A tleap script that builds the chain and sets N, CA, C and O, in Angstrom:
source leaprc.protein.ff14SB
mol = sequence {
  NGLN GLU TYR LYS ASP GLN ILE GLU LYS LEU
  MET ILE GLU ILE LYS ASN LYS GLU ASP ASP
  HIE LYS LEU GLU ILE THR GLN LEU ASN CYS
  ASP ILE ARG LYS LYS PHE GLU VAL LYS GLU
  VAL GLU TYR LYS GLU GLN ARG GLU LYS LYS
  GLU LEU GLU ILE LEU GLU LEU THR ARG GLN
  LEU LYS ILE GLN ASN GLU GLU LYS GLN ASN
  GLU ILE ILE LYS LEU GLN ILE GLU VAL CYS
  ILE THR LYS LEU SER PHE LYS PRO LEU SER
  LEU GLN LYS GLN LEU ARG LYS HIE PHE LYS
  PRO PHE ILE TYR GLN GLU LYS LEU GLN HIE
  LEU GLN GLU GLU LYS ASN LYS GLU ILE GLU
  ILE LEU ARG ASN THR ILE ARG GLU LEU GLU
  GLN ARG LEU ASN LYS GLY GLN ASP LEU HIE
  PHE LYS GLN ARG ARG CPHE
}
set mol.1.N position { 43.887 93.174 51.832 }
set mol.1.CA position { 44.636 92.645 51.584 }
set mol.1.C position { 46.359 92.411 51.372 }
set mol.1.O position { 47.219 91.662 51.835 }
set mol.2.N position { 46.278 93.629 50.297 }
set mol.2.CA position { 47.485 94.123 50.291 }
set mol.2.C position { 48.219 94.930 51.318 }
set mol.2.O position { 49.446 94.868 51.386 }
set mol.3.N position { 47.430 95.768 52.207 }
set mol.3.CA position { 48.330 95.996 53.268 }
set mol.3.C position { 48.182 94.803 54.656 }
set mol.3.O position { 48.621 95.124 55.761 }
set mol.4.N position { 47.721 93.849 54.497 }
set mol.4.CA position { 48.316 92.839 55.278 }
set mol.4.C position { 49.162 92.527 54.594 }
set mol.4.O position { 50.156 93.107 55.032 }
set mol.5.N position { 49.584 91.622 53.269 }
set mol.5.CA position { 50.507 91.887 53.154 }
set mol.5.C position { 51.490 92.476 53.042 }
set mol.5.O position { 52.420 91.685 52.887 }
set mol.6.N position { 51.837 93.597 53.037 }
set mol.6.CA position { 52.697 94.766 53.406 }
set mol.6.C position { 53.083 94.949 54.931 }
set mol.6.O position { 54.184 95.042 55.472 }
set mol.7.N position { 51.946 94.967 55.377 }
set mol.7.CA position { 52.480 94.447 57.578 }
set mol.7.C position { 53.025 93.578 57.403 }
set mol.7.O position { 54.250 93.649 57.309 }
set mol.8.N position { 52.470 92.574 57.302 }
set mol.8.CA position { 53.545 90.994 57.208 }
set mol.8.C position { 55.188 91.522 56.484 }
set mol.8.O position { 56.190 90.947 56.908 }
set mol.9.N position { 55.259 92.027 55.987 }
set mol.9.CA position { 56.608 91.916 54.891 }
set mol.9.C position { 57.127 92.634 55.724 }
set mol.9.O position { 58.162 92.061 56.064 }
set mol.10.N position { 56.939 94.255 56.662 }
set mol.10.CA position { 57.564 94.553 57.215 }
set mol.10.C position { 58.250 94.042 58.401 }
set mol.10.O position { 59.411 94.034 58.811 }
set mol.11.N position { 56.867 93.525 58.894 }
set mol.11.CA position { 57.392 92.252 60.980 }
set mol.11.C position { 58.261 91.306 59.988 }
set mol.11.O position { 59.023 90.955 60.888 }
set mol.12.N position { 58.450 91.041 59.556 }
set mol.12.CA position { 59.046 89.728 59.071 }
set mol.12.C position { 60.652 90.799 59.146 }
set mol.12.O position { 61.471 90.621 60.048 }
set mol.13.N position { 60.785 91.511 58.408 }
set mol.13.CA position { 61.713 93.037 58.191 }
set mol.13.C position { 62.067 92.818 59.701 }
set mol.13.O position { 62.813 92.128 60.396 }
set mol.14.N position { 61.111 93.795 59.817 }
set mol.14.CA position { 61.601 94.170 61.468 }
set mol.14.C position { 62.609 92.865 62.515 }
set mol.14.O position { 63.502 92.993 63.352 }
set mol.15.N position { 62.021 91.880 62.028 }
set mol.15.CA position { 62.385 90.327 63.051 }
set mol.15.C position { 63.935 90.189 62.423 }
set mol.15.O position { 64.888 89.963 63.169 }
set mol.16.N position { 64.071 90.332 61.124 }
set mol.16.CA position { 65.332 90.298 60.692 }
set mol.16.C position { 66.402 91.465 61.637 }
set mol.16.O position { 67.442 91.327 62.282 }
set mol.17.N position { 65.853 92.176 61.433 }
set mol.17.CA position { 66.764 93.462 61.232 }
set mol.17.C position { 66.831 93.272 63.667 }
set mol.17.O position { 67.870 93.204 64.323 }
set mol.18.N position { 66.039 93.260 63.980 }
set mol.18.CA position { 66.030 92.435 65.320 }
set mol.18.C position { 66.939 91.194 65.690 }
set mol.18.O position { 67.639 91.234 66.702 }
set mol.19.N position { 66.921 90.120 64.878 }
set mol.19.CA position { 67.544 89.115 65.048 }
set mol.19.C position { 69.453 89.479 64.608 }
set mol.19.O position { 70.444 89.040 65.191 }
set mol.20.N position { 69.386 90.415 63.399 }
set mol.20.CA position { 70.926 91.106 62.920 }
set mol.20.C position { 71.439 91.881 64.438 }
set mol.20.O position { 72.280 91.274 65.101 }
set mol.21.N position { 71.122 92.689 64.752 }
set mol.21.CA position { 71.504 93.512 66.112 }
set mol.21.C position { 71.953 92.169 66.938 }
set mol.21.O position { 73.026 91.585 66.787 }
set mol.22.N position { 71.131 91.882 67.646 }
set mol.22.CA position { 71.549 90.746 68.695 }
set mol.22.C position { 73.024 89.836 68.480 }
set mol.22.O position { 73.937 89.544 69.253 }
set mol.23.N position { 72.746 89.541 66.962 }
set mol.23.CA position { 74.061 89.163 66.535 }
set mol.23.C position { 74.976 90.043 66.377 }
set mol.23.O position { 76.112 89.571 66.419 }
set mol.24.N position { 74.901 91.239 66.196 }
set mol.24.CA position { 75.993 92.110 66.544 }
set mol.24.C position { 76.594 91.893 67.655 }
set mol.24.O position { 77.635 91.265 67.848 }
set mol.25.N position { 75.704 92.597 68.627 }
set mol.25.CA position { 75.757 93.073 70.327 }
set mol.25.C position { 75.645 91.399 70.264 }
set mol.25.O position { 74.434 91.480 70.470 }
set mol.26.N position { 75.811 90.280 70.181 }
set mol.26.CA position { 76.828 89.497 70.527 }
set mol.26.C position { 77.623 89.312 70.248 }
set mol.26.O position { 78.043 88.544 71.114 }
set mol.27.N position { 78.663 89.484 69.258 }
set mol.27.CA position { 79.703 89.414 68.194 }
set mol.27.C position { 80.635 90.563 69.023 }
set mol.27.O position { 81.702 90.245 69.547 }
set mol.28.N position { 80.049 92.048 69.074 }
set mol.28.CA position { 80.406 92.735 70.366 }
set mol.28.C position { 80.583 92.390 71.576 }
set mol.28.O position { 81.536 92.931 72.136 }
set mol.29.N position { 79.900 91.575 72.236 }
set mol.29.CA position { 80.524 91.482 73.612 }
set mol.29.C position { 82.013 90.019 73.875 }
set mol.29.O position { 82.906 89.573 74.595 }
set mol.30.N position { 81.490 89.943 73.014 }
set mol.30.CA position { 82.915 88.566 72.053 }
set mol.30.C position { 84.042 89.187 72.055 }
set mol.30.O position { 84.939 88.550 72.607 }
set mol.31.N position { 84.341 90.230 71.628 }
set mol.31.CA position { 85.096 90.802 70.876 }
set mol.31.C position { 85.353 91.892 72.006 }
set mol.31.O position { 86.291 92.610 71.660 }
set mol.32.N position { 84.963 92.161 72.926 }
set mol.32.CA position { 85.598 93.132 73.969 }
set mol.32.C position { 85.398 91.612 75.227 }
set mol.32.O position { 85.317 92.096 76.356 }
set mol.33.N position { 85.338 90.549 75.263 }
set mol.33.CA position { 85.532 89.931 76.595 }
set mol.33.C position { 86.868 89.257 75.879 }
set mol.33.O position { 87.375 88.431 76.637 }
set mol.34.N position { 87.465 89.372 74.809 }
set mol.34.CA position { 88.648 88.988 73.841 }
set mol.34.C position { 89.597 89.464 74.630 }
set mol.34.O position { 90.324 88.939 75.472 }
set mol.35.N position { 89.382 91.380 73.911 }
set mol.35.CA position { 89.932 92.388 74.694 }
set mol.35.C position { 90.546 92.319 75.752 }
set mol.35.O position { 91.777 92.352 75.777 }
set mol.36.N position { 89.685 92.191 77.002 }
set mol.36.CA position { 89.654 92.199 78.007 }
set mol.36.C position { 90.664 91.141 78.378 }
set mol.36.O position { 91.724 91.586 78.819 }
set mol.37.N position { 90.548 89.822 78.289 }
set mol.37.CA position { 91.123 88.816 78.460 }
set mol.37.C position { 92.730 89.120 78.406 }
set mol.37.O position { 93.662 88.869 79.171 }
set mol.38.N position { 92.592 89.914 76.887 }
set mol.38.CA position { 94.506 90.222 76.484 }
set mol.38.C position { 94.956 91.522 77.427 }
set mol.38.O position { 96.007 91.492 78.067 }
set mol.39.N position { 94.221 92.456 77.445 }
set mol.39.CA position { 94.651 93.137 78.874 }
set mol.39.C position { 95.101 92.656 79.973 }
set mol.39.O position { 96.188 92.962 80.463 }
set mol.40.N position { 94.254 91.821 80.468 }
set mol.40.CA position { 94.231 91.090 81.482 }
set mol.40.C position { 95.691 90.054 82.044 }
set mol.40.O position { 96.276 89.863 83.110 }
set mol.41.N position { 95.853 89.412 80.131 }
set mol.41.CA position { 97.291 88.938 80.626 }
set mol.41.C position { 98.756 90.123 81.045 }
set mol.41.O position { 99.713 90.190 81.815 }
set mol.42.N position { 97.914 91.118 79.629 }
set mol.42.CA position { 99.236 92.086 80.068 }
set mol.42.C position { 99.603 92.339 81.276 }
set mol.42.O position { 100.654 92.086 81.865 }
set mol.43.N position { 98.403 92.998 81.687 }
set mol.43.CA position { 98.782 93.341 83.373 }
set mol.43.C position { 99.343 92.548 84.100 }
set mol.43.O position { 100.290 92.994 84.747 }
set mol.44.N position { 98.916 90.854 84.293 }
set mol.44.CA position { 99.193 89.909 84.967 }
set mol.44.C position { 101.046 90.024 84.337 }
set mol.44.O position { 102.011 89.881 85.087 }
set mol.45.N position { 101.106 90.206 83.375 }
set mol.45.CA position { 102.893 89.668 82.788 }
set mol.45.C position { 103.633 91.073 83.929 }
set mol.45.O position { 104.653 91.034 84.616 }
set mol.46.N position { 102.753 92.060 83.765 }
set mol.46.CA position { 103.987 93.338 84.115 }
set mol.46.C position { 104.053 93.161 85.307 }
set mol.46.O position { 105.226 93.021 85.656 }
set mol.47.N position { 102.997 93.069 86.517 }
set mol.47.CA position { 102.851 92.868 87.629 }
set mol.47.C position { 104.214 91.719 87.504 }
set mol.47.O position { 105.361 92.012 87.841 }
set mol.48.N position { 103.888 90.676 87.071 }
set mol.48.CA position { 104.864 89.967 87.649 }
set mol.48.C position { 106.154 90.463 87.467 }
set mol.48.O position { 106.911 90.511 88.436 }
set mol.49.N position { 106.593 90.922 86.122 }
set mol.49.CA position { 107.901 92.094 85.948 }
set mol.49.C position { 108.332 92.885 87.035 }
set mol.49.O position { 109.507 93.045 87.365 }
set mol.50.N position { 107.225 93.429 87.641 }
set mol.50.CA position { 107.798 94.493 88.181 }
set mol.50.C position { 107.678 93.836 89.474 }
set mol.50.O position { 108.019 94.690 90.292 }
set mol.51.N position { 107.344 92.666 90.138 }
set mol.51.CA position { 107.583 91.710 91.055 }
set mol.51.C position { 108.966 91.293 91.526 }
set mol.51.O position { 109.658 91.502 92.523 }
set mol.52.N position { 109.115 90.389 90.011 }
set mol.52.CA position { 110.937 90.608 89.816 }
set mol.52.C position { 111.713 91.877 90.102 }
set mol.52.O position { 112.728 91.833 90.797 }
set mol.53.N position { 111.261 93.003 89.583 }
set mol.53.CA position { 112.565 93.891 89.702 }
set mol.53.C position { 112.101 94.479 91.067 }
set mol.53.O position { 112.123 95.709 91.074 }
set mol.54.N position { 111.836 94.105 91.806 }
set mol.54.CA position { 111.147 94.900 93.142 }
set mol.54.C position { 112.542 93.139 94.491 }
set mol.54.O position { 113.334 93.325 95.415 }
set mol.55.N position { 112.140 91.981 93.883 }
set mol.55.CA position { 113.056 91.371 94.311 }
set mol.55.C position { 114.294 91.281 94.618 }
set mol.55.O position { 114.989 91.093 95.616 }
set mol.56.N position { 114.502 91.628 92.495 }
set mol.56.CA position { 116.341 92.211 92.608 }
set mol.56.C position { 116.647 92.568 93.289 }
set mol.56.O position { 117.214 91.865 94.126 }
set mol.57.N position { 116.475 94.318 93.518 }
set mol.57.CA position { 116.025 95.387 93.926 }
set mol.57.C position { 116.770 95.133 95.800 }
set mol.57.O position { 117.716 95.641 96.401 }
set mol.58.N position { 115.659 94.028 96.174 }
set mol.58.CA position { 115.586 93.667 97.700 }
set mol.58.C position { 116.785 93.095 97.728 }
set mol.58.O position { 117.499 93.388 98.687 }
set mol.59.N position { 117.400 91.987 96.533 }
set mol.59.CA position { 118.469 90.954 96.828 }
set mol.59.C position { 119.851 92.091 97.120 }
set mol.59.O position { 120.548 92.116 98.135 }
set mol.60.N position { 119.974 92.961 95.931 }
set mol.60.CA position { 120.875 94.329 95.911 }
set mol.60.C position { 121.420 94.643 97.325 }
set mol.60.O position { 122.596 94.411 97.604 }
set mol.61.N position { 120.474 95.220 98.289 }
set mol.61.CA position { 120.238 95.747 98.602 }
set mol.61.C position { 120.661 95.098 99.485 }
set mol.61.O position { 121.450 95.793 100.125 }
set mol.62.N position { 120.522 93.561 100.121 }
set mol.62.CA position { 120.977 93.116 100.810 }
set mol.62.C position { 121.904 92.234 100.820 }
set mol.62.O position { 122.174 91.482 101.757 }
set mol.63.N position { 122.622 92.315 99.386 }
set mol.63.CA position { 124.476 92.297 99.636 }
set mol.63.C position { 124.818 93.178 99.373 }
set mol.63.O position { 126.041 93.043 99.342 }
set mol.64.N position { 124.502 94.422 99.045 }
set mol.64.CA position { 125.183 96.138 99.597 }
set mol.64.C position { 125.662 96.071 101.213 }
set mol.64.O position { 126.757 96.484 101.595 }
set mol.65.N position { 124.591 95.445 102.134 }
set mol.65.CA position { 124.139 96.235 103.249 }
set mol.65.C position { 125.408 94.901 103.524 }
set mol.65.O position { 126.323 95.339 104.221 }
set mol.66.N position { 125.586 93.583 103.159 }
set mol.66.CA position { 126.626 92.469 103.969 }
set mol.66.C position { 127.547 93.284 103.165 }
set mol.66.O position { 126.927 94.317 103.417 }
set mol.67.N position { 128.156 93.547 102.684 }
set mol.67.CA position { 129.130 94.031 101.255 }
set mol.67.C position { 130.009 95.049 102.917 }
set mol.67.O position { 131.019 94.822 103.583 }
set mol.68.N position { 128.611 96.468 102.980 }
set mol.68.CA position { 129.218 97.474 103.838 }
set mol.68.C position { 129.655 96.484 105.855 }
set mol.68.O position { 130.627 96.596 106.601 }
set mol.69.N position { 128.580 95.792 105.948 }
set mol.69.CA position { 129.351 95.323 107.320 }
set mol.69.C position { 130.586 94.384 107.051 }
set mol.69.O position { 131.325 93.907 107.913 }
set mol.70.N position { 130.641 94.265 106.108 }
set mol.70.CA position { 132.321 93.419 106.032 }
set mol.70.C position { 133.616 93.712 105.838 }
set mol.70.O position { 134.743 93.223 105.768 }
set mol.71.N position { 132.485 95.541 105.733 }
set mol.71.CA position { 134.286 96.858 105.325 }
set mol.71.C position { 134.060 97.379 106.799 }
set mol.71.O position { 134.940 97.735 107.583 }
set mol.72.N position { 132.769 97.351 107.002 }
set mol.72.CA position { 132.827 97.964 108.700 }
set mol.72.C position { 133.728 97.212 109.786 }
set mol.72.O position { 134.523 97.795 110.523 }
set mol.73.N position { 133.532 96.069 109.782 }
set mol.73.CA position { 135.023 94.794 110.252 }
set mol.73.C position { 135.856 94.976 110.248 }
set mol.73.O position { 136.516 95.310 111.232 }
set mol.74.N position { 136.395 94.795 108.690 }
set mol.74.CA position { 137.613 95.253 108.466 }
set mol.74.C position { 138.329 96.544 108.860 }
set mol.74.O position { 139.499 96.653 109.227 }
set mol.75.N position { 137.502 97.405 108.732 }
set mol.75.CA position { 138.014 98.755 109.251 }
set mol.75.C position { 138.097 98.271 110.839 }
set mol.75.O position { 139.262 98.299 111.237 }
set mol.76.N position { 137.110 97.821 111.875 }
set mol.76.CA position { 137.460 97.780 113.494 }
set mol.76.C position { 138.435 97.149 113.064 }
set mol.76.O position { 139.369 97.950 113.070 }
set mol.77.N position { 138.847 95.987 112.618 }
set mol.77.CA position { 140.153 95.460 113.194 }
set mol.77.C position { 141.090 95.688 112.417 }
set mol.77.O position { 141.981 94.841 112.486 }
set mol.78.N position { 141.358 97.014 111.236 }
set mol.78.CA position { 142.454 97.811 111.097 }
set mol.78.C position { 142.793 97.879 112.292 }
set mol.78.O position { 143.485 97.145 112.998 }
set mol.79.N position { 142.124 99.048 112.517 }
set mol.79.CA position { 141.697 100.273 113.359 }
set mol.79.C position { 142.932 99.221 114.901 }
set mol.79.O position { 144.020 99.435 115.434 }
set mol.80.N position { 141.913 98.210 114.990 }
set mol.80.CA position { 142.508 97.568 116.515 }
set mol.80.C position { 144.713 96.824 116.327 }
set mol.80.O position { 145.838 96.676 116.806 }
set mol.81.N position { 144.113 96.730 115.643 }
set mol.81.CA position { 145.945 96.469 114.981 }
set mol.81.C position { 146.606 97.392 115.024 }
set mol.81.O position { 147.633 97.380 115.703 }
set mol.82.N position { 146.160 98.651 114.198 }
set mol.82.CA position { 146.731 100.008 114.339 }
set mol.82.C position { 147.365 100.222 115.750 }
set mol.82.O position { 148.560 100.305 116.034 }
set mol.83.N position { 146.272 100.292 116.566 }
set mol.83.CA position { 145.939 100.469 118.424 }
set mol.83.C position { 147.397 99.644 118.943 }
set mol.83.O position { 148.478 100.167 119.213 }
set mol.84.N position { 146.967 97.935 118.990 }
set mol.84.CA position { 147.783 97.270 119.585 }
set mol.84.C position { 149.305 97.498 118.754 }
set mol.84.O position { 150.281 96.921 119.233 }
set mol.85.N position { 149.463 98.235 117.667 }
set mol.85.CA position { 150.907 97.824 117.332 }
set mol.85.C position { 151.912 99.579 117.769 }
set mol.85.O position { 153.076 99.921 117.561 }
set mol.86.N position { 150.525 100.401 118.536 }
set mol.86.CA position { 151.920 101.439 119.379 }
set mol.86.C position { 151.503 100.938 120.694 }
set mol.86.O position { 151.662 101.918 121.423 }
set mol.87.N position { 151.147 100.160 121.274 }
set mol.87.CA position { 151.612 99.418 122.260 }
set mol.87.C position { 152.492 98.667 122.600 }
set mol.87.O position { 152.975 97.937 121.735 }
set mol.88.N position { 152.906 98.609 123.741 }
set mol.88.CA position { 154.140 98.044 124.786 }
set mol.88.C position { 154.077 96.264 124.494 }
set mol.88.O position { 153.657 96.147 123.343 }
set mol.89.N position { 154.221 95.473 124.833 }
set mol.89.CA position { 154.157 94.538 124.278 }
set mol.89.C position { 153.358 93.115 125.177 }
set mol.89.O position { 152.930 91.976 124.991 }
set mol.90.N position { 153.548 94.170 126.246 }
set mol.90.CA position { 152.662 93.283 127.958 }
set mol.90.C position { 151.530 94.074 127.839 }
set mol.90.O position { 150.617 93.748 128.597 }
set mol.91.N position { 151.290 95.168 126.993 }
set mol.91.CA position { 150.033 96.115 127.114 }
set mol.91.C position { 149.263 95.409 125.350 }
set mol.91.O position { 148.098 95.546 124.979 }
set mol.92.N position { 149.995 94.949 124.868 }
set mol.92.CA position { 149.240 94.102 123.919 }
set mol.92.C position { 148.885 92.769 124.512 }
set mol.92.O position { 147.855 92.435 123.925 }
set mol.93.N position { 149.193 91.890 125.329 }
set mol.93.CA position { 149.636 90.601 125.586 }
set mol.93.C position { 147.793 91.179 126.040 }
set mol.93.O position { 146.737 90.827 125.515 }
set mol.94.N position { 148.034 92.152 127.184 }
set mol.94.CA position { 146.611 92.166 128.358 }
set mol.94.C position { 145.688 92.250 127.388 }
set mol.94.O position { 144.919 91.289 127.419 }
set mol.95.N position { 145.415 93.213 126.335 }
set mol.95.CA position { 144.299 93.260 124.954 }
set mol.95.C position { 144.272 92.646 124.210 }
set mol.95.O position { 144.413 93.330 123.196 }
set mol.96.N position { 144.160 91.567 123.945 }
set mol.96.CA position { 144.233 90.463 123.451 }
set mol.96.C position { 143.736 89.571 124.126 }
set mol.96.O position { 143.369 88.593 123.475 }
set mol.97.N position { 143.578 89.535 125.236 }
set mol.97.CA position { 143.047 88.760 126.127 }
set mol.97.C position { 141.818 89.535 125.951 }
set mol.97.O position { 141.182 89.197 124.953 }
set mol.98.N position { 141.282 90.529 126.678 }
set mol.98.CA position { 140.342 91.842 126.590 }
set mol.98.C position { 140.266 92.201 124.943 }
set mol.98.O position { 140.424 93.374 124.607 }
set mol.99.N position { 140.055 91.313 124.071 }
set mol.99.CA position { 139.486 92.454 123.140 }
set mol.99.C position { 138.688 92.872 122.777 }
set mol.99.O position { 137.864 92.204 122.151 }
set mol.100.N position { 138.588 93.768 122.925 }
set mol.100.CA position { 137.196 94.866 122.382 }
set mol.100.C position { 137.319 95.871 121.364 }
set mol.100.O position { 138.027 96.878 121.386 }
set mol.101.N position { 136.138 95.261 120.008 }
set mol.101.CA position { 136.898 95.871 118.430 }
set mol.101.C position { 136.829 97.474 118.775 }
set mol.101.O position { 136.008 97.812 119.629 }
set mol.102.N position { 137.702 98.551 118.116 }
set mol.102.CA position { 137.766 100.318 118.281 }
set mol.102.C position { 137.348 100.468 116.762 }
set mol.102.O position { 137.793 99.915 115.756 }
set mol.103.N position { 135.920 101.797 117.007 }
set mol.103.CA position { 135.690 102.136 115.617 }
set mol.103.C position { 136.891 102.927 115.315 }
set mol.103.O position { 137.620 103.449 116.158 }
set mol.104.N position { 137.002 102.960 114.328 }
set mol.104.CA position { 137.521 104.815 113.872 }
set mol.104.C position { 136.287 105.261 113.512 }
set mol.104.O position { 135.919 105.220 112.338 }
set mol.105.N position { 135.799 105.563 114.142 }
set mol.105.CA position { 134.202 106.677 114.297 }
set mol.105.C position { 134.202 107.226 112.775 }
set mol.105.O position { 133.496 106.677 111.929 }
set mol.106.N position { 134.933 108.208 112.498 }
set mol.106.CA position { 135.032 108.861 111.384 }
set mol.106.C position { 134.380 108.383 109.916 }
set mol.106.O position { 133.537 108.843 109.147 }
set mol.107.N position { 135.279 107.152 109.962 }
set mol.107.CA position { 135.181 106.485 108.369 }
set mol.107.C position { 133.507 105.581 108.830 }
set mol.107.O position { 132.456 105.762 108.214 }
set mol.108.N position { 133.647 104.801 109.824 }
set mol.108.CA position { 132.421 104.076 110.426 }
set mol.108.C position { 131.235 104.796 110.289 }
set mol.108.O position { 130.147 104.321 109.964 }
set mol.109.N position { 131.455 105.818 110.519 }
set mol.109.CA position { 130.013 107.148 110.214 }
set mol.109.C position { 129.886 107.163 109.015 }
set mol.109.O position { 128.804 106.781 108.569 }
set mol.110.N position { 130.926 107.601 108.093 }
set mol.110.CA position { 130.669 108.373 106.618 }
set mol.110.C position { 129.876 106.504 106.185 }
set mol.110.O position { 128.746 106.164 105.834 }
set mol.111.N position { 131.417 105.565 106.504 }
set mol.111.CA position { 130.347 104.209 105.695 }
set mol.111.C position { 128.187 104.228 105.420 }
set mol.111.O position { 127.272 104.233 104.596 }
set mol.112.N position { 128.605 104.232 107.068 }
set mol.112.CA position { 126.929 103.913 107.049 }
set mol.112.C position { 126.008 105.057 106.993 }
set mol.112.O position { 124.782 105.004 106.900 }
set mol.113.N position { 126.758 106.099 107.062 }
set mol.113.CA position { 125.725 107.520 105.852 }
set mol.113.C position { 125.589 106.826 104.422 }
set mol.113.O position { 124.585 106.611 103.743 }
set mol.114.N position { 127.070 106.521 104.167 }
set mol.114.CA position { 126.143 106.239 102.176 }
set mol.114.C position { 125.849 104.632 102.271 }
set mol.114.O position { 125.586 104.064 101.211 }
set mol.115.N position { 125.880 103.811 103.566 }
set mol.115.CA position { 125.314 102.884 103.241 }
set mol.115.C position { 123.423 103.482 103.643 }
set mol.115.O position { 122.607 103.186 102.770 }
set mol.116.N position { 122.965 104.138 104.706 }
set mol.116.CA position { 122.182 104.943 104.451 }
set mol.116.C position { 121.157 105.079 103.627 }
set mol.116.O position { 120.002 104.662 103.546 }
set mol.117.N position { 122.065 105.954 102.875 }
set mol.117.CA position { 121.575 106.950 101.687 }
set mol.117.C position { 121.110 105.835 100.861 }
set mol.117.O position { 119.999 105.908 100.335 }
set mol.118.N position { 122.167 104.384 100.629 }
set mol.118.CA position { 121.827 104.215 99.388 }
set mol.118.C position { 120.085 102.801 99.431 }
set mol.118.O position { 119.320 102.387 98.559 }
set mol.119.N position { 120.232 102.541 101.066 }
set mol.119.CA position { 119.515 101.462 101.804 }
set mol.119.C position { 117.839 102.295 101.279 }
set mol.119.O position { 116.770 101.745 101.014 }
set mol.120.N position { 118.186 103.725 101.285 }
set mol.120.CA position { 116.600 104.766 101.211 }
set mol.120.C position { 116.594 105.020 100.166 }
set mol.120.O position { 115.395 105.108 99.903 }
set mol.121.N position { 117.461 105.338 98.781 }
set mol.121.CA position { 117.068 105.495 97.645 }
set mol.121.C position { 116.612 103.826 97.400 }
set mol.121.O position { 115.515 103.860 96.843 }
set mol.122.N position { 117.023 102.467 97.598 }
set mol.122.CA position { 116.750 101.902 97.060 }
set mol.122.C position { 114.934 101.498 97.428 }
set mol.122.O position { 114.231 101.050 96.522 }
set mol.123.N position { 114.480 101.685 98.551 }
set mol.123.CA position { 113.494 102.156 99.263 }
set mol.123.C position { 112.161 102.877 98.882 }
set mol.123.O position { 111.028 102.588 99.266 }
set mol.124.N position { 112.621 104.060 97.889 }
set mol.124.CA position { 112.174 104.883 97.136 }
set mol.124.C position { 111.697 104.027 96.328 }
set mol.124.O position { 110.538 103.640 96.175 }
set mol.125.N position { 113.302 103.554 95.462 }
set mol.125.CA position { 112.852 102.754 93.772 }
set mol.125.C position { 111.587 101.793 94.639 }
set mol.125.O position { 110.420 102.137 94.449 }
set mol.126.N position { 111.786 100.955 95.298 }
set mol.126.CA position { 110.902 100.169 95.610 }
set mol.126.C position { 109.458 100.752 95.558 }
set mol.126.O position { 108.711 100.922 94.594 }
set mol.127.N position { 109.318 100.966 96.670 }
set mol.127.CA position { 108.186 101.743 97.084 }
set mol.127.C position { 107.142 102.430 95.415 }
set mol.127.O position { 105.963 102.391 95.064 }
set mol.128.N position { 108.447 102.993 94.826 }
set mol.128.CA position { 107.825 103.769 93.274 }
set mol.128.C position { 107.394 103.080 92.655 }
set mol.128.O position { 106.355 103.326 92.043 }
set mol.129.N position { 108.434 101.229 92.522 }
set mol.129.CA position { 107.951 100.312 91.498 }
set mol.129.C position { 106.687 100.142 92.886 }
set mol.129.O position { 105.751 100.891 92.604 }
set mol.130.N position { 106.510 99.651 93.781 }
set mol.130.CA position { 105.040 98.838 94.407 }
set mol.130.C position { 103.612 99.765 94.118 }
set mol.130.O position { 102.540 99.240 93.818 }
set mol.131.N position { 103.824 101.277 94.272 }
set mol.131.CA position { 102.937 102.602 93.854 }
set mol.131.C position { 102.693 102.303 92.265 }
set mol.131.O position { 101.533 102.491 91.898 }
set mol.132.N position { 103.686 101.834 91.199 }
set mol.132.CA position { 102.910 101.845 90.134 }
set mol.132.C position { 102.409 100.721 89.663 }
set mol.132.O position { 101.663 100.628 88.688 }
set mol.133.N position { 102.909 99.621 90.515 }
set mol.133.CA position { 101.618 97.907 90.509 }
set mol.133.C position { 100.878 98.298 90.863 }
set mol.133.O position { 99.884 97.986 90.208 }
set mol.134.N position { 100.636 99.027 91.790 }
set mol.134.CA position { 99.070 98.883 92.552 }
set mol.134.C position { 98.594 99.652 91.443 }
set mol.134.O position { 97.626 99.282 90.778 }
set mol.135.N position { 99.277 100.785 91.192 }
set mol.135.CA position { 98.223 101.766 90.285 }
set mol.135.C position { 97.591 100.669 89.009 }
set mol.135.O position { 96.396 100.711 88.718 }
set mol.136.N position { 98.406 99.855 88.422 }
set mol.136.CA position { 97.692 99.224 87.663 }
set mol.136.C position { 96.813 98.082 88.021 }
set mol.136.O position { 95.749 97.744 87.501 }
set mol.137.N position { 97.697 97.364 89.365 }
set mol.137.CA position { 96.110 96.728 89.119 }
set mol.137.C position { 94.416 97.572 89.868 }
set mol.137.O position { 93.275 97.113 89.930 }
set mol.138.N position { 94.860 98.626 90.221 }
set mol.138.CA position { 93.728 98.920 90.780 }
set mol.138.C position { 92.889 99.134 89.078 }
set mol.138.O position { 91.865 98.581 88.679 }
set mol.139.N position { 93.585 99.915 88.516 }
set mol.139.CA position { 93.198 99.870 86.999 }
set mol.139.C position { 92.517 98.997 86.631 }
set mol.139.O position { 91.300 99.181 86.658 }
set mol.140.N position { 92.909 98.068 86.282 }
set mol.140.CA position { 92.780 96.120 86.487 }
set mol.140.C position { 90.982 96.106 86.564 }
set mol.140.O position { 90.108 96.085 85.697 }
set mol.141.N position { 90.966 96.138 88.604 }
set mol.141.CA position { 90.112 96.484 88.869 }
set mol.141.C position { 88.743 97.487 88.455 }
set mol.141.O position { 87.525 97.311 88.446 }
set mol.142.N position { 89.256 98.123 88.270 }
set mol.142.CA position { 88.878 99.110 87.909 }
set mol.142.C position { 87.808 98.695 86.152 }
set mol.142.O position { 86.578 98.706 86.095 }
set mol.143.N position { 88.648 98.417 85.101 }
set mol.143.CA position { 88.085 97.784 83.644 }
set mol.143.C position { 87.313 96.498 83.680 }
set mol.143.O position { 86.315 96.364 82.971 }
set mol.144.N position { 87.877 95.227 84.745 }
set mol.144.CA position { 86.694 94.241 85.545 }
set mol.144.C position { 85.728 95.358 85.891 }
set mol.144.O position { 85.580 96.040 84.877 }
set mol.145.N position { 84.858 95.928 87.111 }
set mol.145.CA position { 84.111 96.287 87.413 }
set mol.145.C position { 83.071 96.633 86.149 }
set mol.145.O position { 82.048 95.950 86.116 }
set mol.146.N position { 83.269 97.732 85.016 }
set mol.146.CA position { 83.357 97.937 84.273 }
set mol.146.C position { 82.261 96.949 82.756 }
set mol.146.O position { 82.402 97.277 81.578 }
savepdb mol mol.pdb
quit
């Protein structure tokens, strides 16, 4: 009888321990889920921030490109005006009728090279930010699988 009581007591103790472990596992799962949700929100915010940076960089690139184009047009007009000012008056009238913009080659080429360099730098920056963003997303998906 005494052994039966001890066995019953031990069985109750084992059952209590199992219940405690189940509760502990449930709490750990909840904690992990909460941490995961917090990290997910952080990654989402980072991704949105990077997307905004990319949009800003593309906007800046567009503005710079427009400014360079405007500068090129101004230079073309200046060159045409200077060339026209050295021509006789009758020739100037003929040229005005058939106006074709002349390009001051060296200046134009220099400006275009400078513009292309700036565009390439901005594209590289955008590419780098997109890669960082993609790495963050890959990490996010790996954690989600885990």
